[in-house]
C-alpha positions in Angstrom: -14.2 -110.3 124.9 -10.9 -108.8 126.3 -7.9 -108.8 124.0 -4.2 -108.0 124.5 -2.8 -106.3 121.4 -0.8 -108.8 119.4 3.0 -108.5 119.5 3.3 -107.3 115.9 0.7 -104.5 116.5 2.3 -103.4 119.8 5.8 -103.4 118.1 4.4 -101.3 115.2 3.0 -98.8 117.7 6.4 -98.4 119.4 8.2 -98.1 116.1 5.9 -95.4 114.8 5.9 -93.3 118.0 5.5 -94.1 121.6 2.6 -92.2 123.0 3.2 -89.8 125.9 0.3 -91.3 127.9 -0.3 -94.9 126.9 -3.5 -96.5 127.9 -3.7 -100.1 128.9 -2.6 -102.4 126.0 -6.0 -104.2 126.1 -9.3 -103.5 124.5 -12.7 -105.2 124.6 -14.8 -106.1 121.7 -18.1 -107.8 120.8 -20.5 -108.1 117.9 -20.1 -104.8 116.1 -18.2 -102.9 118.7 -14.7 -102.0 120.0 -13.9 -100.4 123.4 -10.6 -98.7 124.2 -10.2 -97.9 128.0 -8.3 -94.7 127.7 -6.1 -93.6 130.5 -4.3 -90.6 132.0 -4.4 -87.4 130.0 -6.6 -84.4 129.2 -9.5 -86.7 128.0 -9.5 -88.9 131.1 -13.1 -89.5 132.4 -14.7 -88.6 129.1 -16.3 -91.2 126.8 -16.3 -90.6 123.0 -18.5 -92.9 120.9 -17.5 -93.2 117.2 -20.2 -94.4 114.8 -18.9 -96.2 111.7 -21.5 -96.8 109.1 -21.1 -95.8 105.4 -20.9 -97.9 102.3 -18.2 -95.9 100.4 -15.7 -93.9 102.4 -14.4 -96.7 104.7 -15.4 -95.3 108.1 -15.1 -98.9 109.5 -11.3 -98.3 109.0 -11.1 -94.6 110.0 -13.1 -94.6 113.2 -11.0 -97.3 115.0 -7.9 -95.4 114.1 -9.3 -92.2 115.5 -10.5 -94.0 118.6 -7.1 -95.3 119.4 -5.6 -91.8 118.9 -8.1 -90.4 121.3 -7.7 -93.2 123.9 -4.0 -93.9 123.8 -2.5 -90.5 123.0 -5.0 -88.3 124.8 -6.7 -90.4 127.6 -10.3 -90.5 126.4 -12.3 -93.7 126.8 -13.5 -94.5 123.3 -16.1 -96.9 121.9 -16.5 -97.7 118.1 -19.9 -99.0 116.9 -20.1 -100.6 113.5 -22.7 -101.8 111.0 -22.5 -105.6 111.0 -24.0 -109.0 110.3 -23.9 -111.2 113.4 -20.5 -109.7 114.3 -19.0 -109.6 110.8 -18.5 -106.0 109.8 -20.7 -105.1 106.9 -20.9 -101.3 106.1 -23.7 -102.1 103.6 -26.1 -103.1 106.4 -27.7 -99.7 107.1 -30.1 -101.1 109.6 -27.5 -102.4 112.0 -25.5 -100.7 114.8 -23.5 -102.7 117.3 -24.0 -102.1 121.1 -26.3 -99.0 120.8 -26.5 -98.8 124.6 -23.0 -97.3 124.5 -24.7 -94.1 123.3 -26.3 -93.8 126.8 -22.9 -92.8 128.3 -21.5 -90.8 125.4 -19.9 -87.4 126.3 -19.1 -86.8 122.6 -19.9 -88.3 119.2 -17.8 -88.8 116.1 -19.9 -89.7 113.0 -18.9 -91.6 109.9 -22.4 -92.3 108.7 -24.4 -92.5 105.4 -28.0 -93.5 104.8 -28.6 -95.4 108.0 -32.0 -96.7 109.0 -31.6 -98.0 112.5 -34.5 -99.4 114.5 -36.6 -97.3 116.8 -34.7 -98.2 120.0 -31.3 -97.4 118.5 -32.6 -94.1 117.0 -34.0 -93.2 120.3 -30.7 -93.6 122.0 -29.0 -91.5 119.4 -31.6 -88.8 119.7 -31.3 -88.8 123.4 -27.6 -88.3 123.2 -28.1 -85.4 120.8 -30.7 -83.9 123.2 -28.2 -84.1 126.1 -26.2 -81.6 124.2 -23.2 -83.8 123.4 -20.7 -82.3 121.0 -20.6 -83.8 117.5 -17.7 -84.2 115.1 -19.3 -85.2 111.7 -17.4 -86.4 108.7 -18.1 -86.6 104.9 -21.4 -88.3 104.3 -22.7 -87.7 107.8 -24.5 -84.7 106.2 -26.8 -87.4 104.8 -26.5 -89.8 107.7 -30.1 -91.2 107.6 -32.4 -92.5 104.9 -35.2 -95.0 104.7 -36.5 -94.5 108.2 -40.2 -95.3 107.9 -42.5 -92.2 107.7 -44.4 -93.4 110.7 -41.3 -93.4 112.8 -40.8 -90.8 115.6 -37.4 -90.1 113.9 -38.5 -89.8 110.2 -37.4 -86.2 110.4 -33.8 -87.5 110.4 -34.1 -88.7 106.8 -31.9 -86.6 104.5 -34.7 -86.1 102.0 -37.1 -84.8 104.6 -36.3 -81.1 104.5 -32.6 -81.9 104.7 -33.0 -84.1 107.7 -30.5 -84.5 110.5 -27.7 -83.1 108.3 -29.3 -79.9 107.3 -31.1 -79.2 110.6 -28.4 -80.2 113.1 -25.0 -80.3 111.3 -25.8 -77.4 109.0 -25.9 -79.1 105.6 -27.4 -82.1 103.8 -26.4 -83.9 100.6 -26.5 -81.4 97.7 -24.1 -82.5 95.0 -20.5 -83.4 94.0 -19.0 -80.0 93.3 -15.6 -81.4 92.2 -15.7 -84.3 89.8 -15.9 -87.5 91.8 -12.6 -89.5 91.7 -10.9 -87.2 89.3 -10.6 -83.8 91.0 -9.1 -83.8 94.5 -9.2 -81.1 97.2 -6.7 -78.7 98.7 -7.8 -76.4 101.6 -7.6 -72.7 102.2 -8.3 -71.1 105.6 -11.3 -68.9 105.7 -10.3 -65.3 106.4 -10.9 -64.6 110.1 -10.6 -68.2 111.2 -6.8 -68.2 111.4 -6.8 -68.0 115.2 -9.5 -70.6 115.8 -8.2 -73.2 118.3 -9.7 -75.8 116.0 -6.9 -75.0 113.6 -4.1 -75.4 116.1 -1.4 -77.3 114.3 -3.5 -77.6 111.2 -1.7 -76.8 107.9 -2.8 -77.1 104.3 -4.9 -80.3 103.9 -4.9 -82.4 100.8 -7.9 -84.8 100.4 -8.2 -87.3 97.6 -12.0 -87.0 97.8 -13.8 -84.2 95.8 -15.4 -81.1 97.2 -19.1 -81.3 98.0 -21.5 -78.5 97.2 -22.4 -77.1 100.6 -24.0 -74.0 102.0 -23.6 -73.9 105.8 -26.2 -71.7 107.6 -25.6 -68.1 108.7 -25.0 -69.2 112.3 -22.1 -71.5 111.2 -18.4 -70.4 111.2 -16.5 -71.6 108.2 -13.0 -72.8 109.0 -11.8 -74.2 105.7 -12.8 -73.9 102.0 -12.0 -76.6 99.5 -10.1 -75.7 96.4 -11.2 -78.0 93.5 -8.0 -79.2 91.8 -7.6 -80.0 88.1 -6.9 -83.6 88.8 -5.8 -85.9 91.7 -2.2 -84.5 92.1 -1.7 -82.5 95.3 0.5 -80.1 93.4 -2.0 -79.4 90.6 -3.4 -75.9 90.0 -7.0 -75.1 90.9 -9.7 -76.1 88.3 -10.9 -73.2 86.3 -14.1 -74.6 84.9 -17.6 -73.3 85.7 -20.6 -75.0 87.1 -24.3 -74.3 87.9 -25.2 -74.3 91.6 -27.8 -76.9 92.6 -29.6 -74.3 94.7 -30.4 -71.5 92.2 -29.0 -72.9 88.9 -26.7 -69.9 88.6 -23.3 -70.5 87.1 -20.0 -69.7 88.8 -16.4 -70.7 88.7 -15.9 -73.8 90.9 -13.5 -71.9 93.0 -15.2 -68.5 92.9 -15.8 -68.8 95.7 -14.7 -72.2 96.9 -17.2 -74.3 98.8 -16.9 -74.6 102.6 -15.4 -78.0 103.6 -15.2 -77.5 107.4 -17.3 -75.4 109.7 -18.5 -75.2 113.3 -21.9 -74.5 114.7 -23.5 -74.2 118.2 -26.9 -75.7 117.7 -29.7 -75.3 120.2 -31.7 -78.5 119.9 -35.4 -79.2 120.6 -34.5 -80.1 124.3 -33.0 -76.7 124.8 -29.4 -77.9 125.2 -26.6 -76.8 122.9 -24.5 -79.1 120.7 -21.1 -77.9 119.7 -20.6 -79.2 116.1 -17.6 -79.5 113.9 -18.6 -80.7 110.4 -16.3 -81.5 107.5 -17.2 -82.9 104.1 -13.8 -84.4 103.9 -12.4 -87.3 106.0 -12.7 -90.5 104.0 -10.3 -93.1 105.4 -7.9 -92.3 102.6 -8.2 -88.5 103.3 -7.0 -89.2 106.8 -3.5 -90.1 105.6 -3.2 -86.3 105.9 -1.9 -85.4 109.4 -3.5 -82.0 109.5 -7.0 -83.5 108.8 -6.5 -86.0 111.6 -5.5 -83.2 113.8 -8.6 -81.1 112.9 -10.9 -84.0 114.0 -9.0 -84.6 117.3 -9.1 -80.8 117.9 -12.9 -81.0 117.3 -13.4 -83.4 120.2 -11.4 -81.2 122.6 -13.2 -78.1 121.4 -16.6 -79.7 121.6 -16.0 -80.8 125.2 -14.7 -77.4 126.1 -11.2 -78.7 126.9 -8.1 -76.8 126.0 -7.2 -77.7 122.5 -3.5 -78.8 122.3 -1.2 -76.5 120.4 -0.2 -79.5 118.2 -2.1 -82.7 119.2 -0.2 -85.9 118.7 -2.0 -87.7 115.8 0.5 -90.3 114.8 -1.4 -93.5 114.2 -0.7 -96.3 116.8 -0.2 -98.9 114.1 0.7 -98.8 110.4 -2.0 -96.8 108.7 -2.8 -98.1 105.2 -6.4 -97.2 104.5 -8.4 -98.5 101.6 -9.4 -96.3 98.7 -13.0 -95.1 98.8 -15.4 -97.0 96.7 -18.6 -99.0 97.0 -18.2 -102.6 98.1 -14.4 -102.5 98.4 -14.4 -103.2 102.1 -12.5 -106.0 103.9 -14.9 -109.0 103.9 -15.2 -111.4 106.8 -13.5 -109.2 109.5 -14.9 -108.7 113.0 -14.6 -105.7 115.2 -11.4 -106.8 116.9 -9.6 -107.0 113.6 -9.9 -103.3 113.1 -7.9 -102.5 116.3 -4.6 -103.5 114.7 -2.9 -103.5 111.3 -5.4 -104.2 108.6 -4.8 -106.5 105.6 -3.7 -104.9 102.3 -6.4 -102.6 101.0 -8.9 -104.2 98.7 -8.2 -103.3 95.1 -10.8 -102.6 92.5 -11.0 -105.1 89.6 -9.3 -103.8 86.5 -11.6 -102.5 83.8 -12.1 -105.0 81.0 -10.1 -104.4 77.9 -12.2 -102.9 75.1 -13.4 -105.5 72.6 -11.7 -105.5 69.2 -14.1 -104.9 66.4 -15.2 -108.0 64.5 -13.3 -108.6 61.3 -15.4 -107.8 58.2 
């Protein structure tokens, strides 16, 4: 289906900031997919496929926002593929991916995945894209992108609990642990010494993320860009946490910021087909994290770098419509929406139910 952006969405886009190179104000959509045509600009002629499929960190909100940035501000043709139930977006449906044939023409992938278990045909298309050597920008839970793929599948090695799976073997890390306390200790970044001049950090300042730091140990062939300072609480101005914690790997204790864990790194991975994937992986980038301009810019820079295009000095990452992402949490996604609904301004974020008041003790 072809859509013209509604008047309120187009007006919001103009109010926020008019893009230098605006794509056509139409997009197409279907069951579990969105397609933005791109236009003139440095990304013209390249197709970026963004995969939204996680139960907690609201990639169904963040991937369309990034897709519009790439298409309408930088010229890339972008396609977003969602988990869905007969066209209704359902991030809890780990077996579903809309329009997997879009993977056949992907020049780059952006991943927002967690514990997916697609069918063999879809997994084969994803695997073929990787083996073509497409660059990959991977966010948050994509380190544990797959789980529950049957052991007899040709792609069972993707499962995160199979020697680290796709995350460990391709991206450079799998799920290890929450290093910061989940939902109570936020993240502030520090640039890794020696990475200051990386083009991936063009225009990237200090990042604040309201997600916690993951325990992560990228391999020796990875280049760490950013480390995540565990904060004492959720305030961006709070000091670093000073508590100690045992590492999952060797059970040795260290200060949580001594050293701080890697939260963004690159890798050039030679896959089984002999081609090389340029990879940017970050354990940040929930939808709510992406309120941070510098974090959005890091991901956009990753697409340019992965495709060996000149990384802009300061890429325009102003959202095209009002950006009001939902807070990360299980099951707090917008119910009943279809893919086209994610191209414009979303409804107010879904709020968690208040905790029940403690019961008063019975009178004696």
